[in-house]
C-alpha positions as semicolon CSV with decimal commas, in nm:
position;residue;x (nm);y (nm);z (nm)
1;M;9,535;9,122;11,464
2;N;9,294;9,091;11,114
3;Q;9,121;9,433;11,131
4;Q;8,930;9,450;10,805
5;A;8,839;9,767;10,627
6;N;8,509;9,944;10,723
7;T;8,406;10,250;10,484
8;S;8,033;10,210;10,651
9;A;8,154;10,251;11,018
10;L;8,464;10,470;10,971
11;A;8,380;10,750;10,729
12;P;8,646;11,051;10,803
13;E;8,663;11,369;10,948
14;E;8,737;11,585;10,714
15;L;9,012;11,882;10,845
16;D;9,092;12,198;10,707
17;I;9,481;12,235;10,904
18;Q;9,635;12,597;10,884
19;L;10,019;12,566;10,932
20;P;10,239;12,862;10,892
21;S;10,319;12,732;10,504
22;G;9,954;12,714;10,386
23;R;9,646;12,547;10,458
24;V;9,674;12,121;10,452
25;H;9,369;11,961;10,404
26;A;9,338;11,613;10,606
27;E;9,115;11,320;10,651
28;R;9,035;11,192;11,013
29;F;8,976;10,794;11,078
30;G;8,878;10,733;11,479
31;S;8,876;10,954;11,778
32;P;9,072;11,309;11,809
33;D;9,210;11,177;12,244
34;A;9,319;10,818;12,092
35;P;9,702;10,851;12,009
36;L;9,783;10,977;11,694
37;V;9,919;10,844;11,351
38;I;9,992;11,078;11,083
39;A;9,948;10,935;10,688
40;V;10,190;11,103;10,432
41;P;10,158;11,004;10,062
42;G;10,398;10,936;9,780
43;V;10,525;11,236;9,527
44;S;10,269;11,294;9,324
45;A;9,978;11,121;9,519
46;N;9,702;11,247;9,731
47;L;9,542;11,131;10,105
48;K;9,318;10,875;9,932
49;G;9,591;10,608;9,854
50;L;9,668;10,540;10,248
51;T;9,278;10,554;10,327
52;Y;9,231;10,132;10,340
53;L;9,552;10,139;10,576
54;A;9,331;10,428;10,750
55;E;9,034;10,234;10,807
56;C;9,225;9,926;10,959
57;V;9,408;10,079;11,175
58;S;9,215;10,339;11,296
59;G;8,998;10,267;11,657
60;N;9,056;10,063;11,873
61;G;9,228;10,326;12,044
62;L;9,447;10,495;11,737
63;Q;9,328;10,762;11,569
64;V;9,484;10,827;11,171
65;V;9,541;11,133;10,997
66;A;9,592;11,158;10,650
67;I;9,730;11,443;10,484
68;D;9,730;11,593;10,134
69;L;10,097;11,755;10,118
70;R;10,063;12,155;10,002
71;G;10,018;12,135;9,601
72;R;9,790;11,808;9,602
73;G;9,459;11,726;9,659
74;L;9,299;11,986;9,893
75;S;9,531;12,115;10,051
76;E;9,676;12,463;9,924
77;V;9,922;12,570;9,668
78;T;10,178;12,734;9,754
79;A;10,489;12,930;9,578
80;P;10,769;12,788;9,406
81;G;11,030;12,711;9,644
82;T;10,838;12,554;9,935
83;Y;10,837;12,259;9,883
84;G;11,122;11,969;9,927
85;W;11,119;11,686;10,213
86;E;11,180;11,922;10,497
87;S;10,921;12,181;10,428
88;H;10,663;11,943;10,437
89;A;10,815;11,729;10,731
90;K;10,783;12,082;10,907
91;D;10,410;11,999;10,767
92;V;10,396;11,739;10,954
93;G;10,481;11,838;11,249
94;A;10,242;12,107;11,228
95;V;10,020;11,921;11,153
96;A;10,127;11,712;11,501
97;D;10,079;12,053;11,687
98;A;9,768;12,192;11,557
99;L;9,593;11,883;11,638
100;G;9,710;11,892;12,008
101;A;9,976;11,623;11,986
102;R;10,320;11,619;12,166
103;K;10,391;11,248;12,024
104;F;10,265;11,077;11,726
105;S;10,384;10,792;11,478
106;V;10,384;10,837;11,106
107;I;10,295;10,654;10,828
108;G;10,487;10,732;10,488
109;Q;10,419;10,579;10,105
110;S;10,742;10,653;9,876
111;M;10,796;11,004;9,915
112;G;10,632;11,007;10,243
113;G;10,800;10,772;10,394
114;A;11,114;10,994;10,303
115;V;10,944;11,292;10,466
116;G;10,902;11,072;10,742
117;M;11,276;11,021;10,768
118;E;11,288;11,438;10,778
119;V;11,113;11,428;11,058
120;A;11,272;11,208;11,269
121;R;11,584;11,508;11,188
122;L;11,342;11,804;11,268
123;A;11,184;11,681;11,555
124;P;11,366;11,407;11,744
125;G;11,214;11,266;12,069
126;R;10,901;11,316;11,888
127;M;10,775;11,017;11,675
128;E;10,715;10,695;11,859
129;R;10,679;10,482;11,529
130;L;10,772;10,502;11,198
131;V;10,591;10,268;10,934
132;L;10,799;10,309;10,556
133;V;10,571;10,196;10,257
134;D;10,773;10,114;10,039
135;I;11,073;10,322;10,059
136;V;11,385;10,287;10,201
137;G;11,700;10,385;10,014
138;M;11,844;10,428;9,655
139;P;11,579;10,309;9,426
140;D;11,658;10,101;9,084
141;A;11,690;10,376;8,854
142;T;11,508;10,226;8,612
143;T;11,236;10,319;8,823
144;V;11,164;10,635;8,721
145;A;11,017;10,606;8,401
146;P;10,664;10,512;8,559
147;I;10,715;10,753;8,844
148;N;10,789;10,982;8,547
149;M;10,474;10,885;8,415
150;A;10,258;10,956;8,707
151;I;10,359;11,291;8,684
152;E;10,300;11,360;8,339
153;R;9,893;11,321;8,413
154;L;9,939;11,657;8,608
155;G;9,830;11,937;8,411
156;T;9,669;11,718;8,101
157;V;9,272;11,761;8,030
158;Y;9,089;11,459;7,964
159;P;8,746;11,439;7,868
160;S;8,529;11,290;8,114
161;V;8,609;11,096;8,488
162;D;8,527;10,786;8,311
163;A;8,857;10,890;8,077
164;Y;9,042;10,975;8,283
165;T;9,036;10,632;8,548
166;N;9,001;10,400;8,271
167;L;9,356;10,505;8,113
168;A;9,511;10,514;8,511
169;R;9,379;10,172;8,527
170;S;9,491;10,076;8,177
171;I;9,883;10,125;8,229
172;G;9,913;9,828;8,470
173;T;10,072;10,001;8,727
174;I;9,784;9,968;9,031
175;T;9,744;9,670;9,069
176;P;9,507;9,493;9,189
177;W;9,260;9,785;9,084
178;S;8,990;9,869;9,382
179;D;8,725;10,048;9,418
180;Y;8,947;10,205;9,723
181;W;9,175;10,325;9,360
182;Q;8,838;10,464;9,200
183;R;8,786;10,700;9,479
184;Y;9,174;10,795;9,474
185;F;9,129;10,937;9,085
186;E;8,751;11,019;9,134
187;Y;8,909;11,251;9,433
188;E;9,181;11,383;9,248
189;L;9,013;11,580;8,958
190;A;8,852;11,929;8,903
191;P;8,648;12,051;8,611
192;A;8,856;12,240;8,372
193;E;8,821;12,346;8,039
194;G;8,685;12,077;7,772
195;G;8,697;11,825;8,061
196;V;8,876;11,753;8,379
197;A;9,220;11,747;8,499
198;A;9,431;11,700;8,844
199;R;9,365;11,910;9,102
200;S;9,729;11,849;9,217
201;N;9,975;12,069;9,098
202;R;10,274;11,998;8,853
203;D;10,490;12,274;8,949
204;A;10,434;12,143;9,330
205;V;10,499;11,831;9,278
206;L;10,807;11,862;9,046
207;E;11,019;12,120;9,263
208;D;10,932;11,799;9,484
209;A;11,077;11,496;9,230
210;K;11,368;11,753;9,196
211;Y;11,475;11,779;9,525
212;G;11,478;11,415;9,595
213;A;11,678;11,433;9,286
214;E;11,876;11,697;9,377
215;V;11,906;11,663;9,761
216;G;11,725;11,323;9,872
217;F;11,917;11,120;9,721
218;A;12,178;11,285;9,607
219;E;12,563;11,247;9,713
220;Q;12,714;11,466;9,994
221;D;13,067;11,404;10,111
222;G;13,048;11,085;9,998
223;K;12,720;10,946;10,157
224;A;12,330;11,031;9,995
225;H;12,129;11,273;10,231
226;I;11,860;10,977;10,258
227;Y;12,172;10,731;10,465
228;R;12,276;10,989;10,699
229;L;11,878;11,053;10,728
230;W;11,870;10,633;10,795
231;E;12,192;10,748;11,130
232;L;11,883;10,959;11,325
233;L;11,647;10,668;11,318
234;D;11,632;10,593;11,697
235;M;11,291;10,497;11,726
236;P;11,102;10,158;11,639
237;V;11,031;10,134;11,197
238;L;10,877;9,874;11,001
239;L;10,987;9,889;10,649
240;L;10,693;9,739;10,385
241;R;10,855;9,623;10,129
242;G;10,668;9,482;9,775
243;T;10,828;9,231;9,608
244;R;10,697;9,293;9,250
245;E;10,869;9,525;9,057
246;I;10,689;9,852;9,009
247;M;10,573;9,729;8,667
248;P;10,754;9,387;8,491
249;G;11,092;9,468;8,426
250;L;11,101;9,803;8,551
251;G;11,213;9,717;8,906
252;F;11,168;9,828;9,274
253;I;11,117;10,131;9,427
254;A;11,270;9,933;9,776
255;P;11,523;9,790;9,603
256;A;11,620;9,408;9,839
257;A;11,954;9,471;9,854
258;E;11,866;9,862;9,957
259;S;11,603;9,719;10,250
260;E;11,888;9,449;10,380
261;R;12,141;9,762;10,454
262;F;11,878;9,930;10,608
263;L;11,799;9,650;10,854
264;Q;12,192;9,677;10,945
265;A;12,217;9,994;10,957
266;V;11,907;10,079;11,187
267;P;11,902;9,815;11,480
268;G;11,497;9,935;11,581
269;A;11,463;9,840;11,222
270;E;11,218;9,506;11,096
271;M;11,116;9,430;10,746
272;V;10,822;9,251;10,609
273;E;10,752;9,190;10,261
274;V;10,453;9,215;10,118
275;D;10,314;9,030;9,803
276;A;10,267;9,362;9,602
277;N;10,386;9,637;9,420
278;H;10,492;9,976;9,506
279;Y;10,054;10,080;9,417
280;G;9,912;9,763;9,508
281;I;10,080;9,750;9,888
282;N;9,848;10,044;9,989
283;T;9,561;9,803;9,971
284;T;9,630;9,448;10,102
285;Q;9,518;9,322;10,439
286;E;9,841;9,192;10,485
287;S;10,020;9,548;10,480
288;A;9,736;9,650;10,686
289;D;9,834;9,356;10,956
290;A;10,196;9,433;10,991
291;I;10,111;9,746;11,049
292;N;9,793;9,713;11,319
293;R;10,100;9,428;11,507
294;F;10,363;9,693;11,499
295;L;10,133;10,022;11,616
296;E;10,007;9,800;11,879
297;P;10,217;9,954;12,187
298;V;10,116;10,268;12,031
299;R;9,764;10,171;12,124
300;R;9,817;10,010;12,474
301;R;9,959;10,345;12,556
302;G;9,661;10,544;12,469
């Protein structure tokens, strides 16, 4: 299937969903009667980072609901101690409950993929299929610097929207730049004294980053938690792996060796390598085509 994104035909429905943990903002692409796919962004990202994939995958029998994790975008900023992969995974299940879906699939990019794996642990039997977008196991240590750079933008005031987006574009982590990324950063911004600042809450993002370092990727009784999550993936899994480093010389979030280890450990997993880096992988037709093919059994079921 070679389905192109069509922004005019696929304007999303805005949703505010009250969960036990707090209010989560979302955008729904496709019919609410179709099988549900929940799209989960990365640690400092907002739902607009998944718009291209949502547009390409939704319709023709699927609905894709992209969410702002709590503390990001237009979702509620909740109290310290309420974040972490497990807490967000509970939110994903609660979103499905609120939308009336017993079964659902997940597309998770970066930390969102780790959250998807946690969903499999917390809600066995509910997830039909899981798409991991450039996340699998232990990232290269050298990727910490560009990830921290993304976090550092939070809480800083910039003189204008153009100043902010021009800086983001000039850093070079997002390639190719497109209108999708322009809209991503515009969505992220809110007026602040002296200019504009990101809506996403820096403390929330830092709490999730700390959770990843101290729990998700930390060794427990000789094995990292994320490897234990692999053992619980009994549904079909698609790994999309970017073959370009996050920035030249700074390695991969989904290293080749970790990806091969994953394929050996998870019998229901397959991998498609995409000629893109960690951010560009979200806006390539190759990624959309692979996800569409992978989700076709769910589409047919609907």
